[in-house]
N, C-alpha and C positions, 0 to 999 in steps of 0.2 A: 818348646817356650820360646819366647820373643827377646833379644838381648839388647841391651840400648847402648849404642856405642857410639854416638855424638848428638849434643845435644845444639843444634845452634840455632842461629837467629832471636834468640832468649832476648823477651823485652823490646825486639822491635815494634815499633807503630806500624803495625803489618795492616794488612786488608783482610785478614784472617786465616784461618790454620788451614793448606790444604791436607791431605793423605792420598800419596799417589802408590797405590800398591803396584809390585813389580818396577818401581822406580828407581835400581842403580841400573837399569840395561840400558840400552841404545834410544827409545828413546823416552823412556821415564825421564833419564840423565837432561836431556836437552830439554822436557818438558820443566822440571825443576828449575831450569836457567831462566826460564823465560819467565816462570812465575816469581822467582826471584827478584827478576828487575822491575818487576809491575809490584812491588812492594807486599808481596803475599809470603806470610810462613810457611814453610816445606818439612812435611814429614814422609819418610820412604820407611813401606812395608818391603822386603826383598828378603825370599830363600835364599840370593846366592848360588843360583845351581850351577853347577859344575859345569854343565855344557856352554854356560854362557860365560862364566865368569871365572874357570879354570877352576883345579881341584882342590887350590889352596881357601877359596870360597874368601877371599878379602872383596872388601871393600874397594870398588874402581878409583885409580887416583883423579881420572874426570869428572867425579860428583863432588860438588862444589861443598867446600868445609861449611856451610852456612845449614843445609842440610841438615834436618836431626833425622838418624839413622835406628831403625829397630829389624834386627835379623828375624825373621818369621816366615813363617810358610800360610800362605794364604788358607789353608783347610783349616788349621789351626785354629779355634775359636777363641780362645784365649787370647792368641797372641793378636787375633783379631780385635776384639774385643777392649785391648791394650791398646790398639796402634789407633784407633776410635778415640779415644779419649780424648776431649777436648777438640778433636776435628770438630769444620762447621762444611766443609765441601771435600768431595772424594773423587782421586781420578783411579780408577779401575782398569791397571794394563796387563796385572800379573797373568801368565797362559804359559803352558805349553804353548811353542810353534814350530812347524812344518810340515809342511801338505803329506811328503812322502813320508816322512817317520809315522805322523799320527797313522798312517794304514797298518802298519804292526805294534806298534804302543799304544793298543786303541782303549786298555785301563787306563792308562796314565795320562793319555791324554784327556778324555772323559773324566778322571778324577780331577787330574787341578784345574783344567778350564771351567765344565759342568756344576762340581761339586764345590770348586774352592769359591764361585760367584755364588754357590747356593750358600755356603757358610758367612762369607761378606753380607747377603742380603738379611738373611736372618738375625743379623747384630745389629743392620740398620734398622731392622724391622721395631727392633728396641728400641732404638736410640737416631731417628731420623733427622737427618745431617739438610742443609738448605740446598744442595747440588749434588747431584751423580751424575760422569762422566765417563760411560763406560767404551774401551775399544774395541771396535767390529772389525770387520775382513771384508775386504771384495770379494772375497774366496763363497763369502754367503752366495754369490750369483751366479756361480758356476757357470755356465757360459754367459757371456754376457748380451746385449742386446744387440737384435739385427733386423735390416730390412730384408723381407724376398723382393721377386725382381718387378713387382709391381708399384715397391717403396714404402708398401705396410709393414710397421713393428711388428717383430713378432720373438716371443724366447725360443729358440730352439731346443729340440730335444738333445740330448745326450749323442754324443757320436759312438759309433755302433761299435762294440769291442773284437766284432770279430772282425770287421773291416780293418780299425788298426793293423790287429797283428796280421793281418794276410795281406799289406802293403794297399790298403784303399787310402782315399785322398782323406787328407788333411781335415780339409774345410766343413764346413756345416753344410747340409743341404735339409730340404723341407720337400717331402714329395718328390725326391729328384731335380728338385730347383738348386742352383747352390743360392747360400745367402751372404748378404756382405754386413760385417759386422759396425754398427755408429757406436756413439759414447753412449755406455748406462748411465740411467736414471735411478730413482730408490724406487720409482714406481715398479721398477721389474721383479717379476716373480721371483724368490729366491729360489734353487736350486743346487745345496752344497754336493761338491761330487765329491768329499774326503771326509774324516773322521772329524780333521782341523775343523775345516769349513762346518760341519753340521753343530759343533761347540762351539764356533764363536756366533752362530746363528740364535743358539740355545742362549749364550751369557748375553746377547743384545735383547733379546726376549724376556727373560728371567728380568732385568736391570729396566725394562720401560715398564713390563708389568705390575712390577711389585714397587717400581719407583710412584705407578699411579696410586696404588693400592693404601701408599703411606702416605700422601702426598710429596713427595717427594720430586722434584723437579730434576727430569734424567733425560739423558741425550744417549744416543749412540753413533760413534762417525767410523765409520765403514772406511779404515785405511786402503790404499791403494800401494803400490809397493815401493817401499820406504828406502832412501839411501843415505850415506853420512858416515860423519866421522862418529867412531863410537864402536860400530858393529863389531859382533865377534866374529873377526875374522879367522880364526881358526873353527868355526863352527858351520860343521857342510849342510844345515839345514835353516842358516841364517838367509838375508836377500840374496838374490842374482847378483848383484852386482858386489858383495862383498866374496861370494864363490869363485866368481869370475875374475877378483881381481887375486885370491887366493893364489888360483891358478897361474897368476900370470907372474906374481911374484917368486915364486917358485919356477919358474921356467917351462910351466907345462900350457898347452892348451887348454882353454875351455872346456865343456862339453856342453852342448847345446843340444835337446832331444827335439825328436821330429826334423823339421826343415827349416828352422830357425827363422819362418815368417809369422811365428803368433805374436800378438800383439798385445802390448801393458802399457800400463801407466806409472810413470816412475817420479813421485813426487821426494823432494829435497826434507830431510829432518826437520829442519829450521821450520820449514811450511805446514810440516804437521803439526808442531810444538806450540805455532802459533795460533794455528787451526782451533787445540783446543782449550788454550787459554779464553779464542771468543767463545766458544761453545758452553766452556762456566760462566762465561757475564752476557749472555744473550737467552733472554725469554722467552723470544719464537723461537730458538731451538729445542724447548720441552716436547719431551712427546713423541719425537723423531730422531729418525736414525736418517743420516748427512755422508754423503760423501767425501771423502778430504782426498783430493788426487791433485796435479796439475792440469790434467785437461789436456792434454798431448798425448799421442798412443806412436812407441815405436816398437818395431820388430826389437825382439832378445837378440839376433844375427846385427842389428844397427847398432846396440846398446854394446856388444862383446868388443865390436871393431870401435865404439868412442871410448871403451875402458883401455884397447891397446892404445889407442892415441895417446890418454891423458897420463899414459904409464911411460911412454916411448918403446914399446914391443911392439910395434904392428909386423914383425919378422915371425910370429907366434898365430898363427892361421888359429880361428875356433873350430873345433873338432864338430862337426854334425853327425851327431848316430845315426840319424834315421827312425830313433827306437823313440818310444813313449814310457809315460810313468803312470799308474795308475792313479786316477782321481784328479790330475793334470786337466786342465780348461788348452782351448785354443786360443779363443780373443778374448780379453776383459779391458776396459780403458771407461773413464769415468767423464761424464756428465756433472760438473761443481757447479751447476746454476742453483742449485737448494743452496750450499754453500754459498756463496756471490752474497744469494738474497736475504738470508736468515742468517747468517756471520758475518758478513759482510769482510766475506776469506777471500783473498786472490793471490794465486802464490805468486812469489818472486825468483826465487833460484832457477835460472835455467841450470839446464844438465852439462853444457861446458862448463862454467862455475862452477858449479857441484860437485862435478869431478875433479876438478883441479883441484878443491879444498878438500876432498878425501883424499885423495893420491899425494899433495903435502904432509901433510896426520899420518898416513902408513908410513911412510920412510923413517919414521920412529917405534913401529909396529913388528913384532913377528906375526907373522902367517903360517901355521902349520897348516898344511892343506891332507884333508882330510875325507876328501872327495871321493875319491877310488873306493875307501870303505865300505862308506854310504851307500854308491851306487852297486858294491859287492853286493851288500847286506839287501838290497829292495831287489836283486838278481833274483840272489838264494831261496828267496821270498813268491819269487813270483810276480812281481810291482812293476817292473820293469821290464817289459819287451819288446 
């Protein structure tokens, strides 16, 4: 059942009422702030999952008092129908998040992400809204885009598990020739390598398909590695920067898989929230899946050292494990040309400023380091080698 906690911004001359599923979390709360600042009314439906919000399942203090709060699960059809009452736009962010964990909580991830999206869409098929935006992920690409020795763009095969287990090259090859990673654009064929990634691809395709069938303008946003304030620092399956921060704050070195040279795109949550709002307002984005990143690639080792500098703990060196996790990919970073063209999006936050803001916020937070337990679970199941 859904529980009404607070009914905010009632009676304001707003631009419409927006529902954010999963809106009490990291990205959702920042999106709520962005929308409120632009004159929208905001309602949140959130299950307050213990892994994100703690066992007490309390509404987080950072969530604006202007937000209308409804506690409920996106898999609960009654809760979803109630949350949609009077809403004209929807952001679907509710999801179980974690590549490694998804490989052993297979039913849970499929149930929350796939079936939860189906429950929402069935409700929307009966009561269509003016706009639907769904949170997808860069993980749908699997390995990103590469070029071969001749400069030809190629979508590479998955890495050979046997070679990875027995000390083969971490890098990707095609027909024995090395490949060079390049920014990944939306035309790159999806190749999900984890249960989580497959569920995100299912979410975006379900939403785009049903949106087209019922005349609901729909956009899928493929988020790259998001960081910033309000991440759940004690969740060992949250973003890598928050995991590194929790390790450093507990006087422990962050663990880095493989050789630390794998490259990612780190985008600040304020840029993501703005991209979400722009997608809500862009007719040109209808029916499209669009990358949201910074357009800058960094190695995981570089990012670990940047976090150490921001926290002033440079005496703690990252531990390069030489191990790999099943479901992980080597390189993937964003080509954001389409977001610039269709949304008018341009990232504003540099990594240096973003980390400084994150560190300032973390001073008042408790970070319980649960990485060792999560790592042990992956190893016990043979998912870390």
